[in-house]
C-alpha positions as CSV (number, residue, x, y, z in Angstrom):
1,X,6.3,-13.1,-11.9
2,X,4.1,-10.7,-10.5
3,X,3.6,-6.6,-11.4
4,X,1.8,-4.4,-9.6
5,X,0.7,-1.1,-11.4
6,X,-0.4,2.2,-9.0
7,X,-2.3,4.6,-9.2
8,X,-5.0,7.1,-7.8
9,X,-2.7,9.2,-5.6
10,X,-3.0,13.2,-5.8
11,X,-3.0,16.5,-4.4
12,X,-5.3,16.6,-1.7
13,X,-5.8,19.1,1.1
14,X,-5.2,18.2,5.0
15,X,-7.7,16.6,6.4
16,X,-9.1,15.3,3.2
17,X,-9.4,11.3,1.5
18,X,-7.6,9.5,-1.2
19,X,-7.7,6.2,-2.1
20,X,-4.9,4.0,-4.1
21,X,-5.6,1.3,-5.7
22,X,-2.7,-1.3,-6.9
23,X,-3.5,-3.6,-9.6
24,X,-1.4,-7.0,-10.1
25,X,-1.0,-9.0,-13.4
26,X,0.8,-12.1,-14.0
27,X,0.8,-14.7,-11.2
28,X,-2.6,-15.8,-9.1
29,X,-2.6,-12.9,-6.9
30,X,-4.7,-14.5,-4.3
31,X,-1.2,-16.5,-3.4
32,X,0.4,-13.3,-2.9
33,X,0.2,-11.1,0.9
34,X,0.2,-7.3,-0.1
35,X,1.9,-4.4,1.4
36,X,1.8,-0.6,1.1
37,X,4.9,0.9,1.9
38,X,5.9,4.7,1.5
39,X,8.9,7.3,0.8
40,X,9.0,10.7,1.4
41,X,12.3,12.9,0.0
42,X,15.2,12.3,2.4
43,X,13.8,9.6,4.0
44,X,14.0,5.8,4.3
45,X,10.5,3.5,3.1
46,X,8.4,2.7,5.6
47,X,6.0,0.2,6.0
48,X,2.5,1.2,5.8
49,X,-0.1,-1.2,5.9
50,X,0.3,-4.9,5.0
51,X,-3.1,-7.8,4.7
52,X,-2.6,-11.7,3.8
53,X,-3.3,-13.1,0.7
54,X,-7.4,-14.1,1.9
55,X,-7.5,-10.7,3.4
56,X,-8.1,-12.2,6.4
57,X,-5.2,-10.6,8.5
58,X,-4.0,-6.9,8.2
59,X,-1.2,-4.8,9.6
60,X,-0.9,-0.8,9.9
61,X,1.8,1.1,11.4
62,X,1.2,2.7,14.2
63,X,1.1,6.6,12.8
64,X,-1.4,5.5,10.4
65,X,-4.0,3.2,12.8
66,X,-7.3,4.6,12.9
67,X,-7.0,6.3,9.4
68,X,-5.8,4.6,6.7
69,X,-7.4,1.4,5.2
70,X,-6.2,-1.0,3.2
71,X,-7.9,-4.4,1.4
72,X,-7.8,-6.0,-1.6
73,X,-10.3,-8.1,-4.0
74,X,-8.7,-11.2,-5.6
75,X,-11.0,-11.5,-8.0
76,X,-9.6,-8.3,-9.4
77,X,-6.6,-9.0,-8.6
78,X,-6.2,-5.3,-6.8
79,X,-5.6,-4.3,-3.3
80,X,-6.6,-1.0,-2.0
81,X,-6.1,1.7,0.7
82,X,-7.8,3.7,2.2
83,X,-6.5,6.8,3.3
84,X,-8.6,9.5,5.2
85,X,-7.3,12.1,8.0
86,X,-4.9,12.7,6.0
87,X,-2.1,15.0,6.9
88,X,1.2,16.8,4.9
89,X,3.6,14.2,6.8
90,X,2.1,11.5,4.6
91,X,3.1,13.6,1.6
92,X,4.7,11.1,-0.6
93,X,5.4,8.2,-3.0
94,X,3.2,5.4,-2.1
95,X,4.3,1.4,-3.1
96,X,2.8,-1.4,-3.5
97,X,4.3,-5.1,-2.7
98,X,3.5,-9.0,-3.4
99,X,5.5,-11.5,-0.9
100,X,4.9,-14.8,-2.4
101,X,6.3,-16.7,-0.1
102,X,4.4,-15.9,3.3
103,X,1.2,-15.7,4.3
104,X,1.8,-12.9,6.9
105,X,1.3,-8.8,6.5
106,X,4.5,-8.3,6.7
107,X,6.2,-5.4,7.8
108,X,9.8,-5.6,6.7
109,X,10.4,-4.0,2.8
110,X,13.2,-7.1,2.5
111,X,10.0,-10.2,2.3
112,X,8.6,-8.9,-0.8
113,X,9.8,-10.0,-3.8
114,X,7.8,-7.5,-6.5
115,X,7.2,-3.9,-6.3
116,X,5.4,-1.5,-8.3
117,X,6.7,1.8,-9.8
118,X,4.9,4.2,-7.0
119,X,2.3,7.2,-7.0
120,X,2.6,10.2,-5.6
121,X,0.7,12.4,-3.0
122,X,0.9,15.2,-1.4
123,X,-0.8,16.6,1.2
124,X,-0.6,20.8,1.8
125,X,-0.9,22.4,5.0
């Protein structure tokens, strides 16, 4: 098993930047592909970004492409989400997730085995 703890969420003005972190403990971190998802009030949880085990492959939702960057540091057991040019519509609880079975930066939340508790990002206009 792996435990995931997100941090870095905050209130920020539109156009600003934030970096989210997700620290993992438990099984060897480099054996998991990782993803970030988000859920706004009244909406379903949606894919944001994902990264393969080595970090060599990434995937992004169209809504964040060019503004967000996912990265990982396997030595620190941490995955990051650098967010820039934030918009009010980016407001949501952001979750990181770990996929043990496939080394694919998947957009499908069903594929992920473990989830963190989430961190709130609020973007004011």
